[in-house]
LOKOL-600658 format. One line per 3 residues: number of its first residue (from 1); for each residue x, z, y of C-alpha. Coordinates in Angstrom, 1 decimal, decimal comma. Each point is the difference from the previous one (the first is absolute). Layout:
N
NUM) X/Z/Y  ...
//
This chain:
470
1) 0,1/0,1/-0,1  2,3/0,9/2,5  2,5/-2,8/-0,9
4) -3,2/-2,6/0,5  -0,5/1,6/3,5  3,7/-0,4/1,0
7) 0,0/-3,2/-1,2  -3,4/-0,9/2,1  1,7/1,4/3,2
10) 3,6/-2,2/-0,5  -2,7/-3,0/-0,5  -1,9/1,1/3,3
13) 3,3/0,5/1,9  1,5/-3,4/-1,1  -3,2/-1,8/0,9
16) -0,1/1,8/3,7  3,8/-1,0/0,2  -0,8/-3,8/-1,1
19) -3,0/-0,1/2,7  2,4/1,9/2,7  2,8/-2,6/-1,1
22) -2,0/-3,1/0,6  -1,2/1,3/3,5  3,5/1,1/1,0
25) 1,3/-3,9/-1,2  -2,8/-1,4/2,4  0,0/2,6/2,8
28) 3,5/1,7/0,5  1,4/-1,4/3,1  3,4/-0,9/-1,7
31) 1,0/-1,9/-3,2  2,7/3,2/-0,3  -3,0/2,7/0,3
34) -2,0/-2,1/-2,3  2,7/-0,2/-2,9  0,5/3,9/0,6
37) -3,3/0,9/-0,6  -0,3/-1,8/-2,8  2,6/0,9/-1,7
40) -0,7/3,8/1,1  -3,6/-0,3/-1,2  1,1/-1,6/-3,4
43) 2,3/2,5/-0,8  -1,0/3,3/1,5  -3,8/-0,5/0,1
46) -0,6/4,0/-0,3  2,2/0,2/3,5  -0,6/-3,2/1,6
49) -3,7/-0,1/-0,5  -0,7/3,0/2,1  2,8/-1,0/2,6
52) -1,4/-3,6/0,7  -3,3/1,6/0,7  1,3/1,3/3,4
55) 3,3/-2,0/0,1  -0,8/-3,1/-0,6  0,3/-2,2/2,8
58) -2,2/-3,1/0,9  -1,1/-1,2/3,5  -2,0/2,7/1,5
61) -3,3/-2,1/0,1  -2,3/1,1/2,4  1,9/1,1/2,8
64) -1,4/-1,4/3,1  2,1/-1,8/2,6  -2,2/-0,1/3,1
67) 1,9/-2,9/1,4  -0,2/-2,4/-2,6  -3,6/0,7/-0,8
70) -1,3/0,8/3,9  -0,2/-3,9/1,8  -0,5/2,3/3,2
73) 2,9/2,0/-0,7  2,0/-3,3/-1,0  -1,2/-2,0/2,8
76) 1,1/2,5/2,5  3,3/0,5/-1,6  0,4/-3,6/0,7
79) -0,7/0,2/3,7  2,5/3,1/0,2  2,5/-1,7/-1,6
82) -0,5/-3,0/2,3  0,1/2,2/3,0  3,0/1,7/-1,0
85) 1,7/-2,6/-2,0  3,9/0,5/0,7  2,3/-2,7/1,9
88) 1,3/-2,3/-3,0  3,5/0,2/1,7  0,1/3,9/-0,1
91) -0,5/-0,4/-3,9  3,8/-0,4/-1,5  -1,9/0,0/-3,7
94) -3,1/-1,6/-1,4  -2,5/2,9/-0,1  -2,4/-2,1/-2,0
97) 0,9/1,2/-3,8  -0,6/3,4/1,9  -3,3/-1,1/1,5
100) -1,6/-1,2/-3,2  0,8/3,3/-2,1  -1,5/2,0/2,9
103) -2,5/-1,8/0,8  0,4/0,2/3,6  2,1/-1,1/2,7
106) 3,1/0,9/1,5  -0,7/1,1/3,6  1,7/0,2/3,8
109) -0,5/2,8/2,1  1,4/2,6/-2,4  1,7/3,6/0,9
112) 1,8/1,9/-2,8  1,9/3,6/0,1  2,0/1,0/-2,9
115) -0,4/3,3/-0,9  3,0/1,4/-2,3  -1,3/3,1/-2,2
118) -2,6/2,1/-0,3  0,2/2,2/3,4  -0,2/-3,0/2,5
121) -2,9/-1,8/-2,3  -2,1/3,0/-0,2  0,6/0,7/3,8
124) -0,9/-3,5/0,7  -3,2/0,0/-2,0  -1,1/3,5/1,4
127) 0,5/-0,9/3,4  -2,1/-3,2/-0,6  -3,0/1,8/-1,3
130) 0,0/2,6/2,8  0,1/-3,0/1,7  -3,4/-1,6/-1,5
133) -3,0/-1,1/2,2  -2,1/-1,6/-2,6  1,0/0,4/-3,4
136) 2,9/0,7/-2,6  0,7/-1,7/-3,4  2,2/1,9/-2,3
139) 1,1/-1,4/-3,7  2,5/1,7/-1,9  1,3/-0,2/-3,6
142) 0,8/3,8/-0,2  -1,7/2,6/1,9  1,3/3,5/-0,5
145) -1,6/3,2/1,2  2,9/1,5/1,2  1,4/0,5/3,2
148) 0,3/-3,6/1,2  -3,1/-1,0/-1,7  -2,1/2,8/1,6
151) 1,5/-1,1/3,0  -1,8/-3,2/-0,2  -2,8/1,5/-0,9
154) -0,1/2,0/3,3  0,8/-2,8/1,9  -2,8/-2,2/-1,6
157) -2,6/2,8/0,8  0,8/0,2/3,7  -0,2/-3,4/0,1
160) -3,6/0,3/-1,1  -0,9/2,9/2,2  1,2/-2,4/2,7
163) -2,5/-2,2/-0,9  1,9/-2,6/-1,9  -0,5/-1,7/-3,4
166) 2,5/0,8/-2,7  -0,5/-1,5/-3,2  2,5/1,3/-2,8
169) 0,9/-1,5/-3,2  2,9/0,9/-2,8  0,5/-0,9/-3,5
172) -1,4/1,6/-3,4  3,1/-0,3/-2,0  2,2/1,0/3,3
175) -1,5/2,8/1,1  -1,3/1,4/-3,5  0,9/3,1/1,5
178) -1,6/0,2/3,3  -2,1/3,3/0,1  -3,9/-0,5/0,2
181) -0,1/2,1/2,8  2,3/-2,2/2,1  -2,5/-2,5/-0,3
184) -3,1/2,0/0,8  1,9/1,0/2,9  0,3/-3,4/1,1
187) -3,7/-0,7/-0,7  -1,4/3,0/1,4  1,5/-1,1/3,7
190) -1,4/-3,0/-0,2  2,8/-2,5/-1,5  -1,3/-3,0/-2,4
193) 1,9/0,6/-3,0  0,5/-2,4/-2,7  0,5/3,0/-2,9
196) 2,5/-1,6/-2,9  -2,2/2,2/-2,4  -3,3/-2,0/0,9
199) 1,2/-3,4/1,3  -0,3/-3,2/-2,1  3,3/-1,3/-1,4
202) 2,5/0,9/-2,9  -1,6/2,7/-1,1  -3,6/-1,5/-0,1
205) 1,6/-3,0/-1,9  1,7/2,4/-2,5  3,4/-1,3/1,6
208) 2,3/2,4/1,3  2,9/-2,9/0,3  -1,6/-1,4/3,1
211) 1,0/1,9/3,2  -0,4/-0,3/3,8  3,6/0,8/1,5
214) -1,0/-0,9/3,6  0,9/2,5/2,8  -1,9/-1,2/3,0
217) -0,6/1,6/3,5  -2,2/-2,0/2,3  -0,9/1,5/3,7
220) -2,8/-1,6/1,9  1,4/-3,4/-1,4  2,6/0,2/2,3
223) 2,5/2,1/-2,1  1,5/-0,4/-3,4  1,8/1,7/-2,4
226) 1,7/-1,2/-3,2  2,8/1,0/-2,2  1,3/2,1/-2,9
229) -1,2/3,3/0,8  -2,7/2,1/-1,6  -1,6/3,2/1,4
232) 2,6/2,8/-1,4  2,6/2,4/0,5  2,7/-1,6/-1,7
235) -0,6/-3,4/2,5  1,9/2,5/2,4  2,9/0,8/-2,1
238) -1,6/3,5/-1,0  -0,1/-0,2/-3,7  3,3/1,7/-1,5
241) -0,2/-2,4/-3,1  0,5/-3,2/2,0  1,3/1,5/3,7
244) 0,1/-3,0/2,1  -2,7/-2,4/-0,5  1,3/-3,4/1,9
247) -3,3/-2,0/1,2  -1,0/-2,2/2,5  -3,2/-0,8/1,4
250) -1,2/-2,5/2,9  -2,3/0,6/3,2  -1,3/-3,5/1,1
253) -2,3/-1,5/2,6  -1,4/-3,4/0,4  -2,0/-2,4/-2,3
256) 1,7/1,6/-3,1  -2,0/3,1/0,5  -3,2/-1,9/-0,7
259) 1,6/-1,7/-3,2  0,7/3,9/-1,1  -3,9/0,9/1,0
262) -1,2/-2,8/-2,1  1,9/0,9/-2,9  -1,3/4,0/0,2
265) -3,5/-1,6/0,6  0,5/-1,6/-3,7  1,1/2,8/-1,3
268) -3,1/2,5/1,4  -2,6/-2,5/-0,9  1,9/-0,2/-3,8
271) -0,2/4,1/0,1  -3,5/0,9/2,2  -1,6/-3,8/-0,2
274) -0,3/0,7/3,7  0,7/-2,9/2,3  1,8/0,8/2,8
277) 0,7/-3,4/2,2  -3,0/0,6/2,2  1,2/3,7/0,7
280) 3,4/-0,6/1,4  1,7/-1,4/2,7  1,7/-3,7/-0,8
283) 1,1/-0,5/3,8  3,5/-1,7/0,1  2,4/1,5/2,3
286) 3,6/-1,7/0,1  2,7/2,3/0,0  3,0/-1,0/2,7
289) 2,6/-0,1/-2,4  -1,5/-2,8/-1,1  1,0/-0,3/-4,0
292) -0,9/-1,9/-2,7  -1,8/1,8/-2,8  -2,1/0,1/-3,0
295) -1,4/2,7/-2,3  0,3/-1,1/-3,6  -2,6/1,9/-2,6
298) 0,4/-0,8/-3,3  -1,4/1,9/-3,3  -1,4/-0,5/-3,3
301) -3,3/-1,5/1,6  1,6/-3,5/0,8  0,0/-3,0/-1,9
304) 3,4/-0,3/0,3  3,2/1,9/-0,4  0,3/0,9/3,9
307) 2,5/2,8/-0,5  2,4/-1,6/-1,7  -0,3/-3,3/2,0
310) 0,5/1,7/3,2  3,8/1,2/-1,1  0,7/-3,5/-2,1
313) -1,0/-1,8/3,9  2,1/2,7/1,7  2,7/-0,2/-2,3
316) 0,0/-3,9/0,1  -0,2/0,1/3,6  3,5/1,4/0,2
319) 2,5/-2,2/1,1  2,8/3,0/1,0  -1,7/3,1/-0,7
322) -2,4/1,7/-2,2  0,4/3,7/0,2  -2,8/2,7/-1,5
325) -0,6/3,7/-0,7  -2,2/0,9/-2,6  -0,3/3,4/-1,9
328) -0,5/-2,0/-2,9  1,2/-2,9/-1,4  -1,8/-1,6/-3,0
331) -0,6/-3,7/0,6  -1,6/-2,8/-1,5  1,7/-2,9/-1,3
334) -0,7/-2,3/3,3  1,4/2,8/2,2  3,1/0,2/-2,0
337) 0,8/-3,7/0,0  -1,1/-0,3/3,4  2,5/2,9/0,8
340) 3,0/-1,7/-2,4  -0,4/-3,6/1,5  0,3/1,7/3,6
343) 3,3/1,5/-0,6  1,1/-3,1/-2,2  -0,5/-2,0/3,3
346) 2,0/2,3/2,1  -2,7/2,4/1,7  1,2/3,6/0,3
349) -2,6/1,7/-2,7  -0,3/4,0/0,5  -2,1/2,1/-1,4
352) -0,1/3,8/0,6  -1,4/2,1/-2,3  0,6/3,9/-0,5
355) 1,9/1,9/-1,9  -2,7/3,1/-0,5  -2,6/-0,1/-2,2
358) -3,6/0,2/0,9  -1,5/-1,9/-3,2  2,6/0,1/-3,0
361) -1,4/-3,1/-2,0  0,3/-2,6/2,9  3,3/1,6/1,3
364) 1,2/-0,8/-3,7  -1,3/-3,4/-0,2  1,6/-0,9/3,2
367) 3,4/-0,2/-1,9  -0,6/-2,5/-2,6  -0,9/-2,7/2,9
370) 3,5/1,4/2,1  2,6/-2,5/-2,1  -2,0/-2,9/0,1
373) -0,4/-0,1/3,5  3,5/1,3/0,9  1,5/-2,6/-1,6
376) -1,6/-2,3/2,2  1,5/1,4/2,7  -3,1/2,5/0,9
379) 1,0/3,6/1,6  -1,3/2,9/-1,5  0,0/2,9/2,6
382) -0,8/3,2/-1,1  -1,1/2,8/2,9  1,4/3,3/-0,2
385) -1,3/1,9/3,0  -3,5/1,5/-1,6  -2,6/-2,6/-1,4
388) -0,6/-3,3/1,2  -3,4/-1,0/0,0  -0,2/-2,1/2,6
391) -1,4/-4,0/-0,8  1,6/-2,5/2,5  2,0/-3,2/0,2
394) 1,7/-2,3/2,5  0,5/-3,5/-0,6  2,7/-1,7/2,0
397) -0,9/0,4/3,5  -3,4/-1,3/-0,4  -2,5/2,5/-2,4
400) -0,2/3,8/0,2  -2,5/2,1/-1,9  -1,0/3,4/-0,6
403) -2,8/1,2/-2,2  -0,9/1,1/-3,0  1,0/-2,3/-2,6
406) 2,6/1,2/-2,2  2,6/-2,6/-2,1  -2,1/0,3/-3,2
409) -2,8/-1,4/-2,4  -2,5/3,1/0,8  0,1/-1,3/3,5
412) 0,4/-3,5/-0,8  -3,5/0,1/-1,9  -1,2/3,4/-0,6
415) 0,0/1,6/3,5  -2,0/-0,5/3,1  2,8/-0,6/2,6
418) 0,7/-1,6/3,5  3,1/-1,0/1,8  0,1/-0,4/3,7
421) 2,4/-3,3/0,6  1,7/-0,5/3,0  1,1/-3,9/1,3
424) 2,2/1,5/2,2  3,6/0,0/0,5  0,5/3,3/2,5
427) -2,3/2,0/-3,2  2,3/-1,8/-2,5  2,8/1,6/1,7
430) -1,6/3,1/0,6  -0,5/0,2/-3,9  3,3/-0,8/-0,7
433) 2,0/2,6/2,0  -2,2/2,3/-1,5  0,7/-1,3/-3,6
436) 3,7/-0,2/1,2  -0,1/4,2/0,6  -1,9/-0,1/-3,6
439) 3,1/-1,3/-1,4  2,6/2,3/1,6  -1,7/2,9/-2,2
442) 0,3/-2,1/-3,2  2,4/-1,5/-2,8  0,5/-3,4/-1,6
445) -1,2/0,2/-3,7  2,9/-1,8/-1,5  -0,6/2,1/-3,3
448) -1,2/-2,3/-2,3  -2,7/1,3/-3,1  2,5/-0,1/-2,8
451) 1,9/2,9/2,1  -3,0/2,3/1,0  -0,3/3,3/-1,7
454) -1,9/-0,4/-3,1  -3,5/1,4/1,6  0,3/-3,2/1,9
457) 1,4/-2,3/-2,1  -2,7/0,1/-2,9  -2,8/0,9/2,2
460) 0,2/-2,3/2,1  -1,3/-3,2/-2,1  -2,5/2,6/-1,6
463) -1,5/0,2/3,4  -0,2/-3,4/0,9  -2,0/-0,2/-2,6
466) -2,5/1,3/1,7  0,7/-2,4/3,1  -3,3/-1,9/0,2
469) -2,0/3,4/1,2  2,7/1,8/1,7
//
């Protein structure tokens, strides 16, 4: 009897594994991911079947992209793009690939202020919230109810008491530890909250693998913030485990703020099933800095591989320099090939990653890629002055980017991300100078994997096997 029962269970597992394997072959976002899942499902069905239910990565069907479905918004964006189109002679690179990825156009009349590390970032954000007159839109992947999180709460509540509308949104996975009382305090004060415990999305779809990794603040449609910081005291360098937390944010103004605002509207609609378009200001205000910019939002709801394609396009555009800082380095084959090709063309390719570990598996997996790109001439620099979490890159003197996207498969295909791209020589030099200072706090990795300690030498190839979901 018991043997027969076990046989039925095993048979059932293999039937389910077969169904999932067919689904993976049809819907996985890469051939490598499809092969990995099929092999895993048939060799270890008792482990792979439940994991696939949570982690199997298909395209995120049902995520509404407002700018693609609303004729009114599309028409408005076209008119907006025509009114703020940059002088073609001010663009030293062809930006059409980035515009296709973003489904929006590069605009002139933008301003940007580089915010290096947490103190500068949150001072600027809190000052902007305190100056708000009409509304504040807030979205972070992680919000903690520690000292920094409580200060954010109090600033938002103060804004509501001045008559400002405040909308607050966070991610169910990133902020899983956020206390119910934090949400209740905001709601009781009149803040509109998209509670991750109630909203649609990953939990609703039996999928915890998709995460909204964006960090966005928009004030009155005039001022925006985007970058790598979440809300927690570790981002101020106050966590003794990590010490200094090296991160970068941008304060932006001009038409690019409206692009960032539209992306927030998309996320809010998915979370709350509420349209915000008619409740916000869409007036175009040009900044005297007059920089060309574009906000590129990517995610698993897109019909093509927009995250990977953004990096591929940036690397392909490089003629002299491609410098990038990312806390994780688990690229796909296309980006690996682009990096190698750029170095072989004589481009100065530098990848800045942290020496300090926060997530061990992606940290280990990176070592499995380093030898291959170093052989092509890419320089790997390991940051030693605390934990490096910034997501920035610079291409020649033509493109500078700051945002939320890591150089890994998770950001490419599983997370909702956003990057602010500036097609501006002065901004490119400002980012480059910031990275030069970071390079001074780093050392170049020259030791091959075969010479690394045993836990790296043997752990890296195993960790790389998980690269499709890292």
